[in-house]
C-alpha positions as CSV (number, residue, x, y, z in Angstrom):
1,M,-6.7,6.6,24.9
2,R,-5.8,9.4,22.4
3,A,-2.2,9.5,23.7
4,R,-2.0,5.8,23.4
5,L,-3.3,5.8,19.8
6,L,-1.0,8.6,18.8
7,S,2.0,6.7,20.1
8,L,1.1,3.5,18.3
9,A,0.2,5.6,15.2
10,A,3.7,7.0,15.2
11,L,4.8,3.3,14.8
12,I,2.3,1.5,14.3
13,A,5.4,3.2,8.5
14,V,13.3,1.3,-1.0
15,G,13.4,2.1,-4.4
16,L,15.6,2.7,-7.5
17,Q,17.2,5.9,-8.5
18,G,17.0,6.7,-12.1
19,T,14.8,4.8,-14.5
20,A,13.2,1.3,-14.8
21,A,16.1,0.1,-16.8
22,H,18.2,-0.1,-13.6
23,A,18.6,-3.4,-11.9
24,T,16.9,-3.7,-8.5
25,E,19.7,-5.3,-6.6
26,F,23.2,-4.1,-6.1
27,P,25.3,-6.7,-4.3
28,G,28.3,-4.5,-4.0
29,I,26.4,-1.6,-2.4
30,N,25.5,-1.6,1.3
31,P,26.3,-5.3,1.9
32,A,24.8,-7.0,4.9
33,P,27.1,-7.1,7.9
34,A,28.9,-10.4,8.7
35,G,26.5,-12.7,10.4
36,F,23.3,-11.3,8.9
37,T,21.4,-12.0,5.6
38,T,19.9,-8.5,5.6
39,I,19.5,-5.4,7.7
40,A,16.9,-2.7,7.1
41,T,16.0,0.6,8.7
42,A,12.7,2.5,8.5
43,L,11.4,5.9,9.7
44,A,7.9,7.3,10.1
45,D,8.1,11.1,10.2
46,G,5.0,12.4,8.5
47,E,3.2,15.4,9.9
48,Y,-0.6,15.5,9.8
49,D,-3.8,16.1,11.7
50,P,-4.8,12.7,13.1
51,A,-8.3,13.9,13.8
52,S,-8.9,14.6,10.2
53,A,-10.1,12.2,7.6
54,N,-7.6,10.8,5.1
55,P,-9.0,11.6,1.7
56,N,-7.4,8.5,0.2
57,V,-7.9,5.8,2.8
58,P,-11.3,5.3,4.6
59,G,-11.9,4.8,8.3
60,C,-8.8,6.6,9.6
61,F,-8.8,7.8,13.2
62,F,-5.8,9.0,15.2
63,G,-3.3,7.1,13.1
64,F,-5.3,3.9,12.5
65,C,-7.2,3.1,9.4
66,D,-9.6,0.3,8.8
67,G,-7.6,-2.9,8.0
68,N,-10.1,-3.8,5.4
69,Y,-8.5,-1.2,3.1
70,F,-5.2,-3.0,3.4
71,H,-6.8,-6.4,2.8
72,T,-8.7,-5.5,-0.3
73,Q,-6.5,-2.8,-1.9
74,I,-3.0,-4.0,-1.2
75,A,-2.9,-7.6,-0.1
76,E,-6.0,-8.6,-2.1
77,R,-7.1,-11.2,0.4
78,T,-10.4,-13.0,0.6
79,P,-12.7,-12.8,3.7
80,D,-11.6,-16.4,4.5
81,E,-8.0,-15.4,4.5
82,V,-8.6,-12.5,6.8
83,A,-10.6,-14.6,9.2
84,Q,-7.7,-17.1,9.3
85,L,-5.2,-14.4,10.1
86,E,-7.4,-13.3,13.0
87,Q,-7.6,-16.8,14.3
88,D,-3.8,-17.3,14.0
89,A,-3.2,-14.0,15.9
90,K,-5.6,-14.8,18.7
91,A,-4.0,-18.2,19.2
92,F,-0.6,-16.6,19.2
93,F,-1.6,-14.0,21.9
94,S,-3.0,-16.7,24.0
95,Q,0.0,-19.1,23.7
96,R,2.7,-16.5,24.2
97,F,1.1,-14.0,26.6
98,G,-2.0,-15.8,28.0
99,V,-4.2,-13.2,26.6
100,D,-7.8,-14.4,25.7
101,V,-8.7,-11.7,23.2
102,D,-12.4,-12.4,23.0
103,A,-12.9,-12.6,26.8
104,L,-10.9,-9.4,27.6
105,A,-12.3,-7.4,24.7
106,G,-15.7,-8.4,25.8
107,S,-15.1,-7.2,29.3
108,G,-13.5,-3.9,28.1
109,A,-10.1,-4.8,29.6
110,I,-8.5,-4.5,26.1
111,T,-9.3,-3.1,22.7
112,F,-8.7,-5.4,19.7
113,L,-8.2,-3.7,16.3
114,D,-7.6,-4.9,12.7
115,A,-5.6,-1.8,11.6
116,Y,-3.7,-0.3,8.8
117,I,-1.3,2.5,9.9
118,D,-2.3,5.7,8.3
119,P,-0.1,6.3,5.3
120,R,0.3,9.9,6.2
121,A,2.7,8.7,8.9
122,N,5.1,8.5,5.9
123,Y,6.5,5.1,7.1
124,R,9.3,4.4,4.7
125,V,12.3,2.0,4.4
126,R,15.4,4.1,4.3
127,S,18.1,1.5,3.8
128,L,18.1,-2.2,2.9
129,S,21.2,-4.3,2.5
130,S,22.3,-5.0,-1.0
131,E,19.6,-2.6,-2.4
132,H,20.1,0.9,-3.7
133,V,17.5,3.0,-1.8
134,H,16.7,6.3,-3.3
135,E,16.4,9.4,-1.0
136,L,12.6,9.2,-0.6
137,G,12.6,5.5,0.4
138,W,10.3,2.6,-0.3
139,E,6.9,2.9,1.4
140,L,6.3,0.6,4.3
141,H,2.6,-0.5,4.5
142,D,2.1,-1.6,8.1
143,W,-0.9,-3.8,8.8
144,V,-1.5,-5.2,12.3
145,L,-3.9,-7.0,14.5
146,V,-3.2,-5.1,17.8
147,V,-4.2,-5.6,21.4
148,I,-4.3,-2.3,23.5
149,S,-4.6,-2.8,27.2
150,N,-7.0,-0.5,28.8
151,Q,-6.0,-1.5,32.2
152,D,-3.1,-3.6,33.8
153,I,-3.4,-7.1,32.4
154,P,-1.9,-10.1,34.3
155,L,0.0,-12.3,31.7
156,A,0.4,-16.0,31.5
157,G,1.9,-18.4,28.9
158,E,5.5,-17.6,28.2
159,W,5.1,-14.4,30.3
160,E,3.6,-16.1,33.5
161,G,3.9,-13.8,36.4
162,S,4.3,-10.6,34.4
163,V,1.8,-7.7,34.1
164,M,1.2,-5.7,30.9
165,P,0.7,-2.1,32.0
166,A,-2.4,-0.1,30.8
167,G,-1.6,1.6,27.5
168,S,0.7,-1.3,26.4
169,M,0.3,-3.1,23.0
170,L,0.8,-6.5,21.4
171,G,0.9,-7.0,17.6
172,Y,0.6,-9.6,15.0
173,G,1.1,-8.1,11.6
174,E,2.9,-7.6,8.3
175,Y,5.1,-5.0,6.7
176,W,4.5,-4.8,2.9
177,I,7.5,-2.9,1.6
178,Q,6.6,-1.5,-1.8
179,K,9.4,-1.0,-4.3
180,S,9.5,2.2,-6.2
181,R,11.9,4.2,-8.4
182,L,12.7,7.8,-8.5
183,D,12.6,9.4,-12.0
184,R,13.4,13.0,-12.8
185,R,11.6,15.4,-15.0
186,G,14.0,18.3,-15.3
187,D,14.9,19.2,-11.7
188,A,11.7,17.7,-10.3
189,P,11.7,14.2,-8.8
190,V,8.9,11.9,-9.8
191,L,8.2,8.9,-7.5
192,V,6.9,5.9,-9.3
193,D,5.5,3.1,-7.2
194,L,6.0,-0.4,-8.6
195,D,3.5,-3.3,-8.0
196,Q,6.3,-5.2,-6.2
197,Y,6.3,-6.0,-2.5
198,L,8.6,-7.5,0.1
199,V,6.6,-9.0,2.8
200,V,7.8,-9.2,6.5
201,R,5.5,-11.1,8.9
202,Y,6.0,-10.2,12.5
203,R,4.6,-10.8,16.0
204,S,5.4,-9.4,19.4
205,S,8.3,-10.9,21.4
206,S,7.4,-8.5,24.2
207,P,4.7,-5.9,25.0
208,F,5.2,-2.5,23.4
209,V,5.2,-0.3,26.5
210,I,4.5,3.4,26.4
211,D,5.6,5.9,29.1
212,S,2.5,7.8,29.8
213,S,4.5,10.8,31.0
214,T,6.6,11.2,27.9
215,G,4.7,9.4,25.2
216,Y,7.8,7.4,24.3
217,G,7.4,3.7,23.7
218,A,9.7,0.8,22.8
219,G,9.2,-2.8,22.0
220,G,10.4,-5.7,20.0
221,C,8.9,-8.3,17.5
222,E,10.2,-11.5,16.0
223,V,10.0,-11.9,12.3
224,F,8.8,-15.4,11.4
225,D,8.6,-15.0,7.7
226,S,10.4,-12.8,5.2
227,P,12.4,-13.0,2.0
228,W,15.6,-13.1,4.2
229,G,14.4,-15.6,6.7
230,A,13.6,-15.1,10.4
231,G,14.8,-12.1,12.4
232,L,14.2,-9.3,14.8
233,V,12.5,-6.0,14.7
234,Q,13.1,-3.3,17.4
235,V,11.0,-0.1,17.4
236,L,11.4,3.2,19.3
237,S,8.6,5.7,18.9
238,G,7.6,9.0,20.5
239,P,6.1,12.4,19.7
240,A,8.1,15.0,17.8
241,G,5.8,18.0,18.1
242,G,3.8,19.5,15.3
243,S,1.7,22.7,14.8
244,D,-1.9,23.8,14.4
245,G,-3.3,20.5,15.7
246,T,-0.9,18.3,13.8
247,I,1.4,15.6,15.1
248,R,4.8,14.6,13.6
249,G,5.8,11.0,13.6
250,N,9.1,10.1,15.4
251,T,9.6,6.3,14.8
252,R,12.9,4.5,14.3
253,N,12.6,0.9,13.2
254,V,15.6,-1.5,12.9
255,M,15.1,-4.9,11.3
256,T,17.8,-7.5,11.4
257,F,17.6,-10.9,9.7
258,D,19.8,-13.9,10.1
259,G,17.5,-16.8,9.6
260,G,17.2,-17.2,13.3
261,D,16.7,-14.9,16.3
262,G,18.0,-11.8,14.4
263,L,20.9,-11.3,16.8
264,G,23.5,-12.3,14.1
265,T,25.8,-15.3,13.9
266,H,29.2,-13.5,13.7
267,P,31.3,-13.6,16.9
268,G,32.2,-9.9,16.5
269,V,35.6,-8.2,16.2
270,Y,37.2,-7.0,19.4
271,N,40.3,-4.8,19.3
């Protein structure tokens, strides 16, 4: 289970350069490719001891923190809103994958978590079309209701006839991309977080499958709500070493938005 948690933790992580007087959008810089409304990339590369407590966020264990911190401190949700999200997620897992969360969790076949990815993973958006991203990036707060399979799980619904291998995951969550700016005091950069978020709501289009021998995992999600319309998320994650009991994140996340399936509407250029 530790290896599975570390792999998801590596996942499962854009600002202004200068002063607050700068505009937040730069249409002439890094325009979206033809056929897309926006493209974003994010990296999680923090190095930390996953067995140690996070002094700033309660309830953290091997990359996962208690989702209640996210609900109360970032999203500012009511208990009723949290309960509705859980109902929505369970309905989605059942419809798409034939996964009865309550029954399978009760039998021990799966683990179901309301999780906030440990901010020590340093999950940050590094580029975003038509935005000027400073070199430290905008923090990506990743909240997810996650299903972790503890054994091979026969699927149904849209995945009838398939099996989700032990150690795989399904997610229903949100990226809250926090805008920031980078000021300078002399030669020292000063990161100033802004109380402004871009919210991307996602759900699994396929199981996130981890290779137990290497720790590498890959999977895709559909974006069903964002400032740029619908789209696609694809994530590749794996271990990248560390020292003295630490791990270092190694996650690459590409998000493409086109108002549809995220594959783009431009026919392409062929020479």
